[in-house]
N, C-alpha and C positions, 0 to 999 in steps of 0.2 A: 607294560613289561611283565612277562609272566615271571611272578615272583620264585620262583621255583630255579631256573636259568640267573636271573641274578645272587638267589645264593652260591648258586655251584661258582658265579664271578667273585666272591665275595672270599668264600672258602681257595680259590686256586690263587688271589692276589696275598692272601696270608699264608699258604703253607706252601706255595711255588715260590709267589713272587718274595714275598719278606723272608719266609720260612722262619715265622716266630720260634724263637728257643722259649723252652720252658721257664719262667721266673724271669725272663725280660719284661723293661717297659718297651712299647708302643708308643709312636708319636706320630697321626694320620693328620696330612694336611690336604684341606680340600676347601672349596669354594660353599659360601652360604648356602648356597640353592642345592646344596648335594646332601641333605639331612638324613634321608630315609634308607640311600646308600652307606652313609659313613656309619649309620647305628646298623646296619651288617656286617661292617667289615668289625667295629667293633666287641659284637658278639663270637665272629669268630676269632678276632685276637684273643677274645677270652678261651674261648673255648680251644684254642691252641696253647693254653694257659701260659697266657702273658700274667705279667703282676700287676702292671698296671696301665691303662692304654688314657693317653691324654688328644684331643684335637688340638687342630692349631687354623682357625679358620682364617677364609681370605674372601673379600670380593671385588671382583675385576674394579665395579664401576668406583667404589670407593677409592681403589688405588689412582684409578684415574681422579678423582674429585683432589687426594691430594698433592698429584705432581701438578695439577693446574693453580691452586691457591697455596701449596710452600714453599718457602724458600729452596734453593739447594742446600744452604747451609743446615735448614730446622729439619731436611728429608737424608740430609747425611750422618745428622746424629745419631750413636751407637750406644742408647742408655744402660746403665751399669744392670741394670734388670737384665739385659738382653746378652753382656759379658759372663753374668755369674748363671745365666741357661745354658749357656753353650761351655761354660766348667763344666757345668754339672754331666752337660751330655759327653762332653770325653773322660770322664769318670767311670759314666754308668752302661755307653753306651748302647742307648735303646736305638730298636731301626722304627725305621723312617719309610709310613706308607705316602709317597704322593699321590693323588686323586686330581685328573689336569680334566677339563672342562670349560675352558674360558674360549672367548669369541677370538679369532687369529685375528679381528682387529679393536681387539679390547682398548687400546692407548692411540689409537688413529686419530691426528688432531693435537695429541701433546708434544713439546718442545722436545724432539729427543737428545737434542745436545744435553740436556738438562737432567734424561731422565741416565745419560750416557755418566756424566759429572758425576751424581749419584752413586753407580755404581764404583767407581773409580775412589770414590772416598771413602766407602765402605769395605771395597773387596782387602784392604793391607789391613782392616782394624779385625775382617774374621778369621782371613785366611789364615793365622797360625792352628785355631780351633781344627777347622779341616783339615788340613794335612795333620793334626794328631788323630785325627778320628779315619784318614785314609786306609780302606781297606779292613779297618778294625770292625767295623759293622753292616748290617743289611739295610739295603733301601732298594725300593721299586717303587718305578712310575708307569701308574694302570688310568684310564678314562673314562666318564661315562660323559655322555652328552648334556651339553646347555642350548636353549631353543635357538641362541644368538648360531655358535658352532654349528648346530646339526641344519640353521636355513642358510648358512653360509657355504656346504656342502651338499645340500639338496632346495635349491632357491625356487624349484617349481612344484615344492609340494607345500602343506598348510604344515605349521610349527607341528600341531600333534605327530601329523605324518611322517614330519620331518625329522623328530626327536626319535619315532620307533623303527625308522630308515637308518639312523645311525645307531642307533643300540643294536641292531639286528648286525650290522658291519662290523661292529666294534667286536661284539660276543664270537662272530663265524674270524674276526682273526686272531683273537685271541685265544680260540681252540676250546671255545667253550659250547657245548652241543649235547645230544639227548645221553652220548655217551659217558666216558670216566673223562673229565678235562684234567683229572692230576694223571694220570694213567699216560694221557696224550702226550702230556707234557713233559713225562721223564722219558718218553721213547724220541719226541721232537729236541731233547738235551742232545741225547744219545748220538742222532744224527749230525747236529751240527758240528758234535764235537770231535765228531769221525772225518767231517770235509776239512776242519780246522786241523787234526791230524796228518793229514794227506798235505794239505799245502805248507804245511810247518817241515814237511818231509824231504821237500824240492829244494831248503834251500835259496831262497830267492835273492838276489841284487836287485832287482828292481821289477818293477811292472809299468807295460806300455800300454797307453788307453786310445783308441779312435773309435770317431763314430762318426756320422754324420753331419748331425748338429756344426762340428769343426773341431771336438775336441781331438786333441794331439798332446797327450802330458808324459810325462817317464815319473815315474815316483820311487823312489828309493826306498827298501824297507831298513828299518835301523838295526845295524846289525846287535845280536845278544837280545833280541823280543822273539815273540812269539805271537800267531794268530790265536786269536780265543772266539769263540761263541756261545750263545745260549746264555744257560747259569754260569757262576763263575763263584771264587770260596773268597772267603777275608781268611787272615792271616790265620788263625787260630783253627782253619778248613771246614768251617760250616757254609755249606753250599744255599744261594739262593739264588732268583731271577733277577738283575735291576731293572727291564722291560719287559714288561706285558704289553702287546706282543713282542715278538724277537725276530727276525729269519738271518741276520745277518751275521758273517765272520768277519772281524774286525782286527785290524794289527797297526804296529807303530812307525809312519813314517820317520826317514832321516833330517831332521830340519831343517839342514842347506841340500835338499838332495831331489829338487821338486821342479822339473823346469817342463814349460810347453803353456798349452793353452786349455783351458776347459770350461763347457757352457753346460749349465744348468739345465736339469732336463723338468722340474716344477719349482711351483712356487718358494719361497720359502718365507714363513712365521715370525720374524724377530723382533721383541721387544713389543709385542702388538700390534705390530704392523707388514704389511706383505711386501716381499720383494719381488719382481719379475721381472723373467727373460735378460736373464745376467750371465755373466764371464768374468774369470779371471786368467790374467796371464804371468806365471813365477817365472821366475831366475834365482839361480840357489838356491831355492826353498820359499820367498820371499813376493806375498803379489807384487808386484809391479806397478801391475793397470786392472783396473774395475771399471767395470761399468752396468749398468742397471735400465732396462725401459723404464722402469716404475721400482718409485724407494731409491735412488741415484743418493741420493744425499744420507739416507737411513745406509745403504751400502758402504758408502765411504766411513760414516762415522762408526762402524763396528769394526771396519780392520784398524782403524787407527784408535782401540780401545786400550793398548799397550804395546809395545815390543811383539808378543808371540800374537797378537789379533792376527797377523798379516801371513803367517806360517801353520804349514798343518799340522794336526794332532792325531789324524786318525784315517784311515783308508779301510773301505768298507765293501765287502763284496755280497751283495743280491741276486740274486737271478730274477730275471725281468719274467717271470713263469712261479715268484713267490705266491702265494696265495692271496698277500693280498694285492700285490698288481691285478693278480687275475679278477680282482670287484672291479677293476676300471674303473675306480672311486680319487678322488683329488680329494685326500682328508684338511688341507691346510693344515696340518699338523704334524709335526717332526715324527714323532713317536711311530703312527702309522706311516706316512711317505717314506720317513725310510727304509722301509722294512718293505716298501715296495720295490726297491731302487740302488741300485748301488752308488753308495757316497761316499764322500771327503766330509773332513770335518776341519775348520778352522780355530786355531787354540788349542786350549790344554791338550796336552797325549794322558794317555791313562796309565798307571802305573805298572796296573797287572799284566798290559803287555810285555813287561819285564821277565825274560827268563830268571823264576826261581826266587820272583820280589817276593814271596811271603817268609826267605830267607836271611832277607833285606833290614836294617837296621833305615829309620827314617833320615837319616845322614846320608848312608849309601843310598838311598833313590832319589835325595833332592841331589847328589852329586850327578846323577845320573842323566847323559849331555838331550833328554829329552825337550820337546816342546813346553812353555810354559805360558799362561797368560790365565786373567779373570774371564775369560770368553772360552766356551766351546760350543761351535756353532757346525749343524751339520746341514749340510746343504745336497740336494740329490744330481747324479750327472748318467743315472742308469737310461737306456734307452734299448728300443729291440734289435737295433743293428750295432751295438759298443761289441767290438774286438777289445781283449785283454790279454796280450803275450805276456807272460814271466818271462824273466833271463836271471839262469841261477846263477852263484860264485863264478861257475867256470865257464860261464860264457854262453851255456843251451839254450836255447829257446824253447818255453814251453807252452801252448795254449794253453790259457784258465778260462775266457770266456770268449764265446763267438755266437753270435749275433744273440745277446744280450744272457746268454744262458753260461752254468757250467758247463765245461768237457773232460773236466778229471774227473 
């Protein structure tokens, strides 16, 4: 891969994604195979005047070994040094750069009940720290290829060719080209904000989805919330982009206001395994029926994680003609597949959808009736014939999507 393009990508992740502040600490989370690219990120972070850059390394093969050989009790232990580290991060608010590259089937063959139990056991211990940092720091998720992921996406290519092809796709999706990616991203954020402004001016009560897969779903929009897209602000007004790439305008569903049936249009990679050809039936917001042709047990495990796991936390609008969709590539990775398709998310809602959230106290946000869960799992529902009708608070019908694309 062209080194100049990789440097542009690293610069975009640091300056547009994380938007590192002068004097801020930075933590990079990455697989051990990504050393060369992480070095580029470290250099760019220091050029952005970061005070200190730390790396938290991981390895999916070692993670799989941990789950195979350790007990649930041992895996669920949260040692004192982890608690102290989280306390330090609450005090210092470093920005976090997450580089994802793992195989979509990384944990295939591992007992998913074990994975779920560990998550359930550790979540309440770490949740107070996450709540204390919510909307107070910058974070970004971006991706680089691994051989396993590249071969999943391009199975007919050699390992080397598959990695190169996935690199090209990632850079294209992330708006990294021979021109100025930074300027491109500023314009892209403006475009997404304009679309969100249009949606917010409609004062939508609910959205009605229909397509030929069989989707026939009504999703009420939570009152006193806004559609958000592209970059977002921390509570102190610092702008950053949490996802590179992004093409979505997303809102908050009313927890008990979802009814009907929805069919997934793409496979879902969850906990290192794939779930394919699945659907959900909702009544008064809750999933009352769910089935999958592949990954049925994992699907049921997912929606039983906690009370909020069977309710929606996000409704996101992405045109079928989005740049990522036009690549006609199934990435087996939510960061990319969600930006090629309208999607919904089960689980935790985002507090930055709340109107004037930056002026609210933590207690006021906790009191807001949004869905809460230890999971937030996006699944894709967009198709070339998806129609979405919006209905405003006066009962007026407004076409939002026709044949998979915007009509507003």
